[in-house]
PDB file with SEQRES, HELIX, SHEET and CRYST1 records, atoms N, CA, C and O in Angstrom:
SEQRES   1 A   65  MET ALA ASN THR GLN GLY PRO GLN GLY ASN HIS ASP PRO          
SEQRES   2 A   65  ALA GLY SER THR GLN MET PHE ARG ALA PHE VAL ASP GLU          
SEQRES   3 A   65  GLU PRO GLN ALA ARG GLN PRO ALA THR THR SER GLY GLY          
SEQRES   4 A   65  GLY PRO ARG ILE GLY LEU ILE ILE GLY ILE VAL ALA ALA          
SEQRES   5 A   65  VAL ALA ILE VAL ALA ALA VAL ALA TRP LEU ALA LEU LYS          
HELIX    1 AA1 SER A   16  VAL A   24  1                                   9    
HELIX    2 AA2 PRO A   28  THR A   35  1                                   8    
HELIX    3 AA3 GLY A   40  LEU A   64  1                                  25    
CRYST1    1.000    1.000    1.000  90.00  90.00  90.00 P 1           1          
ATOM      1  N   MET A   1       0.864  -1.151   0.013  1.00  0.00           N  
ATOM      2  CA  MET A   1       0.004   0.014   0.034  1.00  0.00           C  
ATOM      3  C   MET A   1       0.891   1.218  -0.070  1.00  0.00           C  
ATOM      4  O   MET A   1       1.853   1.285   0.695  1.00  0.00           O  
ATOM      5  N   ALA A   2       0.679   2.134  -0.897  1.00  0.00           N  
ATOM      6  CA  ALA A   2       1.463   3.363  -1.049  1.00  0.00           C  
ATOM      7  C   ALA A   2       1.055   4.386  -0.003  1.00  0.00           C  
ATOM      8  O   ALA A   2      -0.123   4.607   0.275  1.00  0.00           O  
ATOM      9  N   ASN A   3       2.106   5.008   0.570  1.00  0.00           N  
ATOM     10  CA  ASN A   3       1.818   6.073   1.422  1.00  0.00           C  
ATOM     11  C   ASN A   3       1.880   7.414   0.723  1.00  0.00           C  
ATOM     12  O   ASN A   3       2.973   7.942   0.520  1.00  0.00           O  
ATOM     13  N   THR A   4       0.769   7.972   0.355  1.00  0.00           N  
ATOM     14  CA  THR A   4       0.706   9.128  -0.462  1.00  0.00           C  
ATOM     15  C   THR A   4       0.703  10.421   0.405  1.00  0.00           C  
ATOM     16  O   THR A   4      -0.088  10.516   1.343  1.00  0.00           O  
ATOM     17  N   GLN A   5       1.528  11.359   0.119  1.00  0.00           N  
ATOM     18  CA  GLN A   5       1.607  12.550   0.931  1.00  0.00           C  
ATOM     19  C   GLN A   5       1.072  13.703   0.121  1.00  0.00           C  
ATOM     20  O   GLN A   5       1.352  13.813  -1.072  1.00  0.00           O  
ATOM     21  N   GLY A   6       0.314  14.555   0.751  1.00  0.00           N  
ATOM     22  CA  GLY A   6      -0.222  15.813   0.071  1.00  0.00           C  
ATOM     23  C   GLY A   6       0.843  16.863   0.010  1.00  0.00           C  
ATOM     24  O   GLY A   6       1.974  16.634   0.440  1.00  0.00           O  
ATOM     25  N   PRO A   7       0.487  18.059  -0.539  1.00  0.00           N  
ATOM     26  CA  PRO A   7       1.469  19.103  -0.617  1.00  0.00           C  
ATOM     27  C   PRO A   7       2.098  19.584   0.738  1.00  0.00           C  
ATOM     28  O   PRO A   7       3.275  19.940   0.787  1.00  0.00           O  
ATOM     29  N   GLN A   8       1.299  19.583   1.804  1.00  0.00           N  
ATOM     30  CA  GLN A   8       1.819  19.958   3.080  1.00  0.00           C  
ATOM     31  C   GLN A   8       2.323  18.783   3.908  1.00  0.00           C  
ATOM     32  O   GLN A   8       2.636  18.944   5.088  1.00  0.00           O  
ATOM     33  N   GLY A   9       2.402  17.624   3.311  1.00  0.00           N  
ATOM     34  CA  GLY A   9       2.822  16.446   4.045  1.00  0.00           C  
ATOM     35  C   GLY A   9       1.758  15.785   4.779  1.00  0.00           C  
ATOM     36  O   GLY A   9       2.058  14.921   5.602  1.00  0.00           O  
ATOM     37  N   ASN A  10       0.534  16.102   4.567  1.00  0.00           N  
ATOM     38  CA  ASN A  10      -0.635  15.416   5.149  1.00  0.00           C  
ATOM     39  C   ASN A  10      -0.872  14.120   4.466  1.00  0.00           C  
ATOM     40  O   ASN A  10      -0.723  14.023   3.248  1.00  0.00           O  
ATOM     41  N   HIS A  11      -1.235  13.123   5.210  1.00  0.00           N  
ATOM     42  CA  HIS A  11      -1.524  11.791   4.695  1.00  0.00           C  
ATOM     43  C   HIS A  11      -2.799  11.811   3.839  1.00  0.00           C  
ATOM     44  O   HIS A  11      -3.830  12.315   4.286  1.00  0.00           O  
ATOM     45  N   ASP A  12      -2.740  11.271   2.623  1.00  0.00           N  
ATOM     46  CA  ASP A  12      -3.906  11.213   1.782  1.00  0.00           C  
ATOM     47  C   ASP A  12      -4.229   9.720   1.497  1.00  0.00           C  
ATOM     48  O   ASP A  12      -3.740   9.120   0.541  1.00  0.00           O  
ATOM     49  N   PRO A  13      -5.098   9.152   2.404  1.00  0.00           N  
ATOM     50  CA  PRO A  13      -5.325   7.755   2.322  1.00  0.00           C  
ATOM     51  C   PRO A  13      -5.999   7.261   1.067  1.00  0.00           C  
ATOM     52  O   PRO A  13      -5.804   6.105   0.692  1.00  0.00           O  
ATOM     53  N   ALA A  14      -6.802   8.105   0.386  1.00  0.00           N  
ATOM     54  CA  ALA A  14      -7.382   7.677  -0.781  1.00  0.00           C  
ATOM     55  C   ALA A  14      -6.595   7.862  -2.023  1.00  0.00           C  
ATOM     56  O   ALA A  14      -6.943   7.379  -3.100  1.00  0.00           O  
ATOM     57  N   GLY A  15      -5.472   8.607  -1.839  1.00  0.00           N  
ATOM     58  CA  GLY A  15      -4.553   8.822  -3.036  1.00  0.00           C  
ATOM     59  C   GLY A  15      -5.194   9.733  -4.019  1.00  0.00           C  
ATOM     60  O   GLY A  15      -4.838   9.664  -5.195  1.00  0.00           O  
ATOM     61  N   SER A  16      -6.122  10.595  -3.643  1.00  0.00           N  
ATOM     62  CA  SER A  16      -6.863  11.422  -4.555  1.00  0.00           C  
ATOM     63  C   SER A  16      -5.927  12.459  -5.179  1.00  0.00           C  
ATOM     64  O   SER A  16      -6.109  12.821  -6.341  1.00  0.00           O  
ATOM     65  N   THR A  17      -4.895  12.960  -4.409  1.00  0.00           N  
ATOM     66  CA  THR A  17      -3.935  13.870  -4.995  1.00  0.00           C  
ATOM     67  C   THR A  17      -3.151  13.304  -6.160  1.00  0.00           C  
ATOM     68  O   THR A  17      -2.883  13.977  -7.155  1.00  0.00           O  
ATOM     69  N   GLN A  18      -2.789  12.021  -5.994  1.00  0.00           N  
ATOM     70  CA  GLN A  18      -1.973  11.431  -6.984  1.00  0.00           C  
ATOM     71  C   GLN A  18      -2.881  11.092  -8.229  1.00  0.00           C  
ATOM     72  O   GLN A  18      -2.405  11.159  -9.362  1.00  0.00           O  
ATOM     73  N   MET A  19      -4.124  10.746  -8.020  1.00  0.00           N  
ATOM     74  CA  MET A  19      -5.042  10.536  -9.145  1.00  0.00           C  
ATOM     75  C   MET A  19      -5.297  11.828  -9.890  1.00  0.00           C  
ATOM     76  O   MET A  19      -5.349  11.840 -11.120  1.00  0.00           O  
ATOM     77  N   PHE A  20      -5.464  12.967  -9.120  1.00  0.00           N  
ATOM     78  CA  PHE A  20      -5.685  14.261  -9.731  1.00  0.00           C  
ATOM     79  C   PHE A  20      -4.451  14.685 -10.552  1.00  0.00           C  
ATOM     80  O   PHE A  20      -4.606  15.177 -11.670  1.00  0.00           O  
ATOM     81  N   ARG A  21      -3.311  14.516 -10.052  1.00  0.00           N  
ATOM     82  CA  ARG A  21      -2.040  14.837 -10.726  1.00  0.00           C  
ATOM     83  C   ARG A  21      -1.966  14.064 -12.005  1.00  0.00           C  
ATOM     84  O   ARG A  21      -1.597  14.640 -13.028  1.00  0.00           O  
ATOM     85  N   ALA A  22      -2.292  12.798 -12.016  1.00  0.00           N  
ATOM     86  CA  ALA A  22      -2.252  11.911 -13.144  1.00  0.00           C  
ATOM     87  C   ALA A  22      -3.263  12.443 -14.203  1.00  0.00           C  
ATOM     88  O   ALA A  22      -2.973  12.441 -15.400  1.00  0.00           O  
ATOM     89  N   PHE A  23      -4.448  12.896 -13.738  1.00  0.00           N  
ATOM     90  CA  PHE A  23      -5.480  13.384 -14.669  1.00  0.00           C  
ATOM     91  C   PHE A  23      -4.999  14.677 -15.334  1.00  0.00           C  
ATOM     92  O   PHE A  23      -5.117  14.864 -16.545  1.00  0.00           O  
ATOM     93  N   VAL A  24      -4.461  15.546 -14.508  1.00  0.00           N  
ATOM     94  CA  VAL A  24      -4.016  16.873 -15.053  1.00  0.00           C  
ATOM     95  C   VAL A  24      -2.831  16.701 -15.992  1.00  0.00           C  
ATOM     96  O   VAL A  24      -2.725  17.439 -16.972  1.00  0.00           O  
ATOM     97  N   ASP A  25      -1.930  15.749 -15.727  1.00  0.00           N  
ATOM     98  CA  ASP A  25      -0.778  15.588 -16.472  1.00  0.00           C  
ATOM     99  C   ASP A  25      -1.008  14.853 -17.791  1.00  0.00           C  
ATOM    100  O   ASP A  25      -0.079  14.685 -18.582  1.00  0.00           O  
ATOM    101  N   GLU A  26      -2.225  14.424 -18.021  1.00  0.00           N  
ATOM    102  CA  GLU A  26      -2.509  13.689 -19.258  1.00  0.00           C  
ATOM    103  C   GLU A  26      -2.315  14.590 -20.482  1.00  0.00           C  
ATOM    104  O   GLU A  26      -2.578  15.788 -20.373  1.00  0.00           O  
ATOM    105  N   GLU A  27      -1.867  14.084 -21.646  1.00  0.00           N  
ATOM    106  CA  GLU A  27      -1.701  14.897 -22.740  1.00  0.00           C  
ATOM    107  C   GLU A  27      -3.064  15.199 -23.393  1.00  0.00           C  
ATOM    108  O   GLU A  27      -3.892  14.296 -23.513  1.00  0.00           O  
ATOM    109  N   PRO A  28      -3.315  16.473 -23.823  1.00  0.00           N  
ATOM    110  CA  PRO A  28      -4.579  16.856 -24.411  1.00  0.00           C  
ATOM    111  C   PRO A  28      -4.975  16.048 -25.593  1.00  0.00           C  
ATOM    112  O   PRO A  28      -6.165  15.863 -25.846  1.00  0.00           O  
ATOM    113  N   GLN A  29      -3.939  15.520 -26.390  1.00  0.00           N  
ATOM    114  CA  GLN A  29      -4.245  14.713 -27.605  1.00  0.00           C  
ATOM    115  C   GLN A  29      -5.036  13.421 -27.229  1.00  0.00           C  
ATOM    116  O   GLN A  29      -5.851  12.917 -28.002  1.00  0.00           O  
ATOM    117  N   ALA A  30      -4.766  12.949 -26.076  1.00  0.00           N  
ATOM    118  CA  ALA A  30      -5.427  11.697 -25.689  1.00  0.00           C  
ATOM    119  C   ALA A  30      -6.984  11.835 -25.550  1.00  0.00           C  
ATOM    120  O   ALA A  30      -7.720  10.878 -25.792  1.00  0.00           O  
ATOM    121  N   ARG A  31      -7.459  13.053 -25.152  1.00  0.00           N  
ATOM    122  CA  ARG A  31      -8.844  13.231 -24.951  1.00  0.00           C  
ATOM    123  C   ARG A  31      -9.468  13.972 -26.140  1.00  0.00           C  
ATOM    124  O   ARG A  31     -10.689  14.132 -26.163  1.00  0.00           O  
ATOM    125  N   GLN A  32      -8.677  14.438 -27.142  1.00  0.00           N  
ATOM    126  CA  GLN A  32      -9.225  15.166 -28.261  1.00  0.00           C  
ATOM    127  C   GLN A  32     -10.302  14.414 -29.070  1.00  0.00           C  
ATOM    128  O   GLN A  32     -11.362  14.973 -29.352  1.00  0.00           O  
ATOM    129  N   PRO A  33     -10.027  13.111 -29.453  1.00  0.00           N  
ATOM    130  CA  PRO A  33     -11.058  12.543 -30.390  1.00  0.00           C  
ATOM    131  C   PRO A  33     -12.391  12.436 -29.795  1.00  0.00           C  
ATOM    132  O   PRO A  33     -13.366  12.456 -30.547  1.00  0.00           O  
ATOM    133  N   ALA A  34     -12.555  12.315 -28.420  1.00  0.00           N  
ATOM    134  CA  ALA A  34     -13.895  12.288 -27.808  1.00  0.00           C  
ATOM    135  C   ALA A  34     -14.644  13.558 -27.899  1.00  0.00           C  
ATOM    136  O   ALA A  34     -15.875  13.571 -27.872  1.00  0.00           O  
ATOM    137  N   THR A  35     -13.865  14.716 -28.016  1.00  0.00           N  
ATOM    138  CA  THR A  35     -14.549  15.962 -27.976  1.00  0.00           C  
ATOM    139  C   THR A  35     -14.854  16.512 -29.418  1.00  0.00           C  
ATOM    140  O   THR A  35     -15.580  17.495 -29.562  1.00  0.00           O  
ATOM    141  N   THR A  36     -14.312  15.890 -30.425  1.00  0.00           N  
ATOM    142  CA  THR A  36     -14.464  16.290 -31.769  1.00  0.00           C  
ATOM    143  C   THR A  36     -15.445  15.371 -32.549  1.00  0.00           C  
ATOM    144  O   THR A  36     -15.097  14.781 -33.571  1.00  0.00           O  
ATOM    145  N   SER A  37     -16.665  15.283 -32.024  1.00  0.00           N  
ATOM    146  CA  SER A  37     -17.663  14.448 -32.624  1.00  0.00           C  
ATOM    147  C   SER A  37     -18.808  15.213 -33.297  1.00  0.00           C  
ATOM    148  O   SER A  37     -19.853  15.431 -32.684  1.00  0.00           O  
ATOM    149  N   GLY A  38     -18.622  15.600 -34.494  1.00  0.00           N  
ATOM    150  CA  GLY A  38     -19.602  16.298 -35.362  1.00  0.00           C  
ATOM    151  C   GLY A  38     -20.415  17.252 -34.608  1.00  0.00           C  
ATOM    152  O   GLY A  38     -19.878  18.029 -33.820  1.00  0.00           O  
ATOM    153  N   GLY A  39     -21.788  17.237 -34.820  1.00  0.00           N  
ATOM    154  CA  GLY A  39     -22.672  18.190 -34.139  1.00  0.00           C  
ATOM    155  C   GLY A  39     -23.582  17.396 -33.184  1.00  0.00           C  
ATOM    156  O   GLY A  39     -24.598  17.930 -32.740  1.00  0.00           O  
ATOM    157  N   GLY A  40     -23.275  16.248 -32.886  1.00  0.00           N  
ATOM    158  CA  GLY A  40     -24.173  15.431 -32.033  1.00  0.00           C  
ATOM    159  C   GLY A  40     -24.520  16.076 -30.708  1.00  0.00           C  
ATOM    160  O   GLY A  40     -25.698  16.275 -30.415  1.00  0.00           O  
ATOM    161  N   PRO A  41     -23.509  16.413 -29.885  1.00  0.00           N  
ATOM    162  CA  PRO A  41     -23.856  17.020 -28.611  1.00  0.00           C  
ATOM    163  C   PRO A  41     -24.560  18.327 -28.673  1.00  0.00           C  
ATOM    164  O   PRO A  41     -25.398  18.653 -27.832  1.00  0.00           O  
ATOM    165  N   ARG A  42     -24.191  19.111 -29.730  1.00  0.00           N  
ATOM    166  CA  ARG A  42     -24.870  20.436 -29.834  1.00  0.00           C  
ATOM    167  C   ARG A  42     -26.388  20.223 -30.138  1.00  0.00           C  
ATOM    168  O   ARG A  42     -27.249  20.868 -29.539  1.00  0.00           O  
ATOM    169  N   ILE A  43     -26.669  19.329 -31.055  1.00  0.00           N  
ATOM    170  CA  ILE A  43     -28.086  19.013 -31.423  1.00  0.00           C  
ATOM    171  C   ILE A  43     -28.889  18.581 -30.203  1.00  0.00           C  
ATOM    172  O   ILE A  43     -30.014  19.029 -29.979  1.00  0.00           O  
ATOM    173  N   GLY A  44     -28.276  17.696 -29.424  1.00  0.00           N  
ATOM    174  CA  GLY A  44     -28.936  17.237 -28.217  1.00  0.00           C  
ATOM    175  C   GLY A  44     -29.206  18.396 -27.232  1.00  0.00           C  
ATOM    176  O   GLY A  44     -30.277  18.510 -26.637  1.00  0.00           O  
ATOM    177  N   LEU A  45     -28.228  19.198 -27.105  1.00  0.00           N  
ATOM    178  CA  LEU A  45     -28.395  20.406 -26.173  1.00  0.00           C  
ATOM    179  C   LEU A  45     -29.460  21.331 -26.614  1.00  0.00           C  
ATOM    180  O   LEU A  45     -30.214  21.842 -25.786  1.00  0.00           O  
ATOM    181  N   ILE A  46     -29.561  21.582 -27.938  1.00  0.00           N  
ATOM    182  CA  ILE A  46     -30.556  22.506 -28.452  1.00  0.00           C  
ATOM    183  C   ILE A  46     -31.920  21.882 -28.285  1.00  0.00           C  
ATOM    184  O   ILE A  46     -32.856  22.564 -27.868  1.00  0.00           O  
ATOM    185  N   ILE A  47     -32.068  20.580 -28.603  1.00  0.00           N  
ATOM    186  CA  ILE A  47     -33.369  19.850 -28.436  1.00  0.00           C  
ATOM    187  C   ILE A  47     -33.755  19.914 -26.950  1.00  0.00           C  
ATOM    188  O   ILE A  47     -34.919  20.175 -26.648  1.00  0.00           O  
ATOM    189  N   GLY A  48     -32.836  19.689 -26.027  1.00  0.00           N  
ATOM    190  CA  GLY A  48     -33.119  19.760 -24.651  1.00  0.00           C  
ATOM    191  C   GLY A  48     -33.547  21.063 -24.166  1.00  0.00           C  
ATOM    192  O   GLY A  48     -34.431  21.117 -23.311  1.00  0.00           O  
ATOM    193  N   ILE A  49     -32.985  22.160 -24.645  1.00  0.00           N  
ATOM    194  CA  ILE A  49     -33.336  23.491 -24.253  1.00  0.00           C  
ATOM    195  C   ILE A  49     -34.743  23.798 -24.791  1.00  0.00           C  
ATOM    196  O   ILE A  49     -35.590  24.345 -24.083  1.00  0.00           O  
ATOM    197  N   VAL A  50     -34.960  23.443 -26.022  1.00  0.00           N  
ATOM    198  CA  VAL A  50     -36.359  23.685 -26.627  1.00  0.00           C  
ATOM    199  C   VAL A  50     -37.351  22.942 -25.887  1.00  0.00           C  
ATOM    200  O   VAL A  50     -38.410  23.501 -25.598  1.00  0.00           O  
ATOM    201  N   ALA A  51     -37.116  21.666 -25.524  1.00  0.00           N  
ATOM    202  CA  ALA A  51     -38.101  20.943 -24.757  1.00  0.00           C  
ATOM    203  C   ALA A  51     -38.315  21.533 -23.328  1.00  0.00           C  
ATOM    204  O   ALA A  51     -39.433  21.516 -22.813  1.00  0.00           O  
ATOM    205  N   ALA A  52     -37.269  22.034 -22.723  1.00  0.00           N  
ATOM    206  CA  ALA A  52     -37.471  22.641 -21.424  1.00  0.00           C  
ATOM    207  C   ALA A  52     -38.240  23.915 -21.510  1.00  0.00           C  
ATOM    208  O   ALA A  52     -39.074  24.165 -20.640  1.00  0.00           O  
ATOM    209  N   VAL A  53     -38.025  24.716 -22.467  1.00  0.00           N  
ATOM    210  CA  VAL A  53     -38.825  25.958 -22.684  1.00  0.00           C  
ATOM    211  C   VAL A  53     -40.263  25.562 -22.971  1.00  0.00           C  
ATOM    212  O   VAL A  53     -41.164  26.207 -22.434  1.00  0.00           O  
ATOM    213  N   ALA A  54     -40.528  24.592 -23.743  1.00  0.00           N  
ATOM    214  CA  ALA A  54     -41.911  24.171 -24.125  1.00  0.00           C  
ATOM    215  C   ALA A  54     -42.617  23.697 -22.821  1.00  0.00           C  
ATOM    216  O   ALA A  54     -43.790  24.001 -22.605  1.00  0.00           O  
ATOM    217  N   ILE A  55     -41.897  22.961 -21.974  1.00  0.00           N  
ATOM    218  CA  ILE A  55     -42.526  22.407 -20.756  1.00  0.00           C  
ATOM    219  C   ILE A  55     -42.814  23.602 -19.789  1.00  0.00           C  
ATOM    220  O   ILE A  55     -43.881  23.660 -19.179  1.00  0.00           O  
ATOM    221  N   VAL A  56     -41.864  24.530 -19.665  1.00  0.00           N  
ATOM    222  CA  VAL A  56     -42.157  25.681 -18.782  1.00  0.00           C  
ATOM    223  C   VAL A  56     -43.277  26.504 -19.325  1.00  0.00           C  
ATOM    224  O   VAL A  56     -44.086  27.001 -18.541  1.00  0.00           O  
ATOM    225  N   ALA A  57     -43.376  26.677 -20.581  1.00  0.00           N  
ATOM    226  CA  ALA A  57     -44.479  27.467 -21.240  1.00  0.00           C  
ATOM    227  C   ALA A  57     -45.836  26.709 -20.958  1.00  0.00           C  
ATOM    228  O   ALA A  57     -46.833  27.331 -20.592  1.00  0.00           O  
ATOM    229  N   ALA A  58     -45.833  25.398 -21.137  1.00  0.00           N  
ATOM    230  CA  ALA A  58     -47.050  24.666 -20.894  1.00  0.00           C  
ATOM    231  C   ALA A  58     -47.531  24.716 -19.514  1.00  0.00           C  
ATOM    232  O   ALA A  58     -48.725  24.861 -19.253  1.00  0.00           O  
ATOM    233  N   VAL A  59     -46.556  24.590 -18.566  1.00  0.00           N  
ATOM    234  CA  VAL A  59     -46.948  24.665 -17.140  1.00  0.00           C  
ATOM    235  C   VAL A  59     -47.437  26.126 -16.764  1.00  0.00           C  
ATOM    236  O   VAL A  59     -48.362  26.307 -15.972  1.00  0.00           O  
ATOM    237  N   ALA A  60     -46.798  27.084 -17.345  1.00  0.00           N  
ATOM    238  CA  ALA A  60     -47.224  28.459 -17.085  1.00  0.00           C  
ATOM    239  C   ALA A  60     -48.631  28.701 -17.640  1.00  0.00           C  
ATOM    240  O   ALA A  60     -49.472  29.308 -16.977  1.00  0.00           O  
ATOM    241  N   TRP A  61     -48.873  28.220 -18.863  1.00  0.00           N  
ATOM    242  CA  TRP A  61     -50.196  28.378 -19.497  1.00  0.00           C  
ATOM    243  C   TRP A  61     -51.318  27.638 -18.632  1.00  0.00           C  
ATOM    244  O   TRP A  61     -52.396  28.178 -18.383  1.00  0.00           O  
ATOM    245  N   LEU A  62     -50.996  26.432 -18.219  1.00  0.00           N  
ATOM    246  CA  LEU A  62     -51.928  25.761 -17.381  1.00  0.00           C  
ATOM    247  C   LEU A  62     -52.183  26.429 -15.982  1.00  0.00           C  
ATOM    248  O   LEU A  62     -53.287  26.383 -15.440  1.00  0.00           O  
ATOM    249  N   ALA A  63     -51.156  27.015 -15.465  1.00  0.00           N  
ATOM    250  CA  ALA A  63     -51.293  27.690 -14.180  1.00  0.00           C  
ATOM    251  C   ALA A  63     -52.132  28.967 -14.319  1.00  0.00           C  
ATOM    252  O   ALA A  63     -52.937  29.294 -13.446  1.00  0.00           O  
ATOM    253  N   LEU A  64     -51.936  29.655 -15.394  1.00  0.00           N  
ATOM    254  CA  LEU A  64     -52.691  30.945 -15.615  1.00  0.00           C  
ATOM    255  C   LEU A  64     -54.022  30.784 -16.247  1.00  0.00           C  
ATOM    256  O   LEU A  64     -54.734  31.775 -16.414  1.00  0.00           O  
ATOM    257  N   LYS A  65     -54.416  29.567 -16.619  1.00  0.00           N  
ATOM    258  CA  LYS A  65     -55.683  29.319 -17.311  1.00  0.00           C  
ATOM    259  C   LYS A  65     -56.796  29.388 -16.364  1.00  0.00           C  
ATOM    260  O   LYS A  65     -57.950  29.207 -16.753  1.00  0.00           O  
TER     261      LYS A  65                                                      
END                                                                             
């Protein structure tokens, strides 16, 4: 079992500092293909926003009726 030390020398039993540093030190090219996927996420976001606005409008209309 590794004895992980934090920046001030405090014991980090979960090793979260080490995992965070490994995440931050990753090369950006390793994550780039996942973020360059056409327009899929944008279309989903737009549809979600339109649906949310329609639901809020319907609830407001029913409440004021």
